[in-house]
N, C-alpha and C positions, 0 to 999 in steps of 0.2 A: 490427300483427303483432309477436309477442314476439321479443325478441332471442335469437339462438341462444346456448345455454350453451356457453362455451368449455371445451375439454378441456385438462387439465393433463398435460403430457408432459415427460419428461427431455430435456435437450438432448444429443443424440448428436453424434458427429463429422459425420454426414450433415446435421444440422440447423444446424451452426455458421454456414455462410454466410448462411442466411436470417435467423438471429438477429442476426448482425453487421450485416446490412443494416437490420434493424428498429431496432437501437440507434442506428445512424448517422442514420437518418431521423427517429426520434422522441425519442431521449434527448439526443444531442449531435451535431449535424451537423458541428461543428468537428473531431470525431474521425472519421477515415476508416473505411470498412468494413474495410480491411486491419488497421487498428490495433485495432478491436473484435475482429477475428478472432484477433489475437495474444493478446488477453486470454483467449480460450477455448482457447489452446494454449500454456500456460506452458512455459518451457524446461527446468525441472527435472523429473527423473524421478519419477513418482508413478502409482500405480494408482488412477484416479478412477472413481467409479461413473457420472458424467455431467459435464456442464459447467454444471449448474444445471437449472432447469426453465423451460418456456415454455408459453404459452397459445395454443391453435389454435382458430380459428373460421372455417368456410367454407374450410378449406384454407390459411388465412393466419395468420401470427404476429400476435397482437394483444396480447401481453404477454410479458415475459421477466425472469427473475431469474438473471443469470449468477453462477456460483460458481467459485472457484479452490481447488483441493485441494492439500494437502501432507502429508507425514509427517515429523515432527521428533522429536528427542530432547529431552525436558524433564526436568530433574532425574533423569537416568539412565533414564528410561522413554520408550518410543516412543509418540507421540501422533499422532492423525490430526486434521487441521484442515480446516475448511470456511470459506472466506472469502466473505462475501456481497459481491459485487463491483459489480453494476450492476442497478438495478431500474427497470423502465418498463412501464406498462400503459396502453393507450389508454383515454380517458375513458369511452367507452361500455361498457368491461369493467372499470371500476375496482373494482366489487364482487368481482370474481374475484381481485384481487391478493392477498388474504389466503390464498387457496388455494395460490398459488405459494410463499409464505413457509412455510406449514405443511408443504408437501411437502418442502422442503429441511430444515427443522428436524426432521422425522419420521425422518430417517436416523440410525440408532443408531451410537454409538461415535465421534462427532465432537465436537471443541471448535469453537465458532462465533465468528467475528469479523466486525465490520462497521466499516470505517474511514472511510467517507464517507457516513453516513446523512444524508438531508435532514431538515428540521424535522419533518415529519409522521412519517417513519420512526423518528425517535428515540423519540417517544412510543409508537409501536406496538412497537418493540423492548423498551421497558421493560415493557410488558404481557406480553411473551412471555418474560421472564426475563433479558433482557440487563442488564448493569451497565455504567456509564460508566467509562472509563479517566480517570485524571488527565491532562488535556492542557494544564495550565498552560504557557503559551508566552510567550517573550520575543521581540519583534521587535527584532533588533539589526542595525545597519548594517554592511555589509562594506566596510571602508576599505583603501586601499593601505597596505602595511606593508613596512618594510625586512626583508630576509632576516636570519635569526638563525644565527650560527655553529654549525655542527654539526647543523643541523636541515634536513631535506629533506622536501618535499611533492611528491607525484607522483600522477598519474592514468594513467600509462603502464601498459598492460595487463601487459606482461612484468614490470615492476617490482612491481606489485601482487601478481601471482601468486607471485613469488619471495619476497616478504616474509612473506605470511600463513601461519599454521600452524593445524592442528587445526580447530576449529569455524569459525574465520574463513575458512580456506581452503575449507571446504565451502560456506559462504555465498557466497563469491566464485564458485566453480564453478557453483553453481546460478543465480546472478543476473548473471553477466557478459554474457549475451545478453538480459537483461530490458530492454525498451526504455526504461523510465523510470528505471532505477537507474544512478547515477553513483558510481564507486568511487575513493576517495582514501586514500592511505597517508601517514602522517607518521612519520618515523624520526629517532631521535636516540640516540646512545650505546647501541646495541644494543637499544633498545626500539622498539616501533611502536604507533601508533594507527590504527585502520581506521574510516573513515567512509563509510557509504552514504547518499547524498542523492538527492532528486528536485528537479526544477525545478517550482515551483508558480506558479499565476497567482492574482492577486486583482484583481477588476474588469477582467479580461481583460489584465492586465499580467503577462507571464511573467518576473518579475524577482526571484523569491524562491527561496531554497534551503530545503528542509525535510529535516532529518536523519531517517533511518528506522532506523538501526542504528549502534551504536558497538561496535567490538571492540578488543582489545588494551588499551593503557593509557589510561584516561580522564584520568588526571592529566597525561599527556603532551599529550593533545588540549586539555585546559584551558589549559595553559601556552602552547601553540602557537596558541591561538585567533586572535590578531591576524594571524598568517601564514596560517592556514587561511581566515579571512575574506577576506584579500587574494587568495588563490588562487581562491576562489569568485567573487570579483568579476572578476578579470582573465582567468581561464580558462573560466569557466562563465557569465559575464554576469549573475550574481546580485547585485543591489544590496543585498540584505538577507537575513538568515536568520530563518526562523520556527523557533526552537529550543525544543523541549519539554524541560522539566527532567528528566522521567523517561527520555527518550532519551539526552540528552547526559550526564546525571549531574552537571551543574553549570549555573549561570546566568551567561551572559556579562555582563561588567561594564557595557558600554554598551547602551542601548536602552530599550524600554518594554514592560511586561507587557500582554498583550492582555486586555481586559475580558471578552470572550466568545470564547474559542478554540473551534475547530470540534470537534464531538463525535466520539469514537471509542468503540466498544463491544465487549463480548465476552460470551459465555455459556458457562459451564463449571461443572460440579458440584464439581470438584476443584482446578483451577488458580487460582493467585493472580494478581492483576493485574500483579504485578512480573515474571511470566514471559512476558508478552505483548509482542512487538515487531511491527513493521510489515512484516516480510519476507513473502515468499510470498503476496503480495496484489496487488490492483489498483494500489496505490501504487507498486509496482515495475514494473508491466506497462503502465500506461496514462498517457500524457500528455494532460492536458485543460486 
């Protein structure tokens, strides 16, 4: 008997629970249904056409591609972004997976990002016009360090909110309730550096900090990196940092460069790779 052809449907608010349960059961059971649901309901304000697309067969979800939308100002212009956040299709419907991707990419007026593609998806993305970001990464140990006179490092919410200005303040307001985003401010002599990081796992060891965004003074962050690393170790339990050069703007002195850093990709007709950061994405919304 022939397999029923799955129907491609947008993920609406009413579909979110069923899709979250599907992703929990079939993509990553270590991520709770509630956490998958939070991915489909980001805390920043945006008018989104859907939460991605899913496949339905026999009244059940058999595949899903969750998407996270945002509207941002880039080089003085408002841009609409669609972040491809989580992809899973049951084996018996694998042939229908491309229909999900094409449905998302067919939406006009969006810049597209994919910050956690698997090996097979990387090759597919390339055929669909995605370009690879430079993810050159240094694994650097976070070591205890003595305080430095005149330098303060804080992740206190009130302190962070009081220090940040302009774009950085907007970033914080949008992400202060994002489950995977951790916010740190470094201040010294009237300057500040703002660091958004996530806790990452490698081989199921959740001991790594991955910077997602840097605001304020990159030079201050560079000079204070020993103290920042100590803060990440003692306050966040991160034994090491996976620091991308393009995010930090510098390379920490200690550590080793990764031979094969994880791929991150984007598709745009007009935006340069240098304008792409990792905010407003699954990297800020989902711990795994």
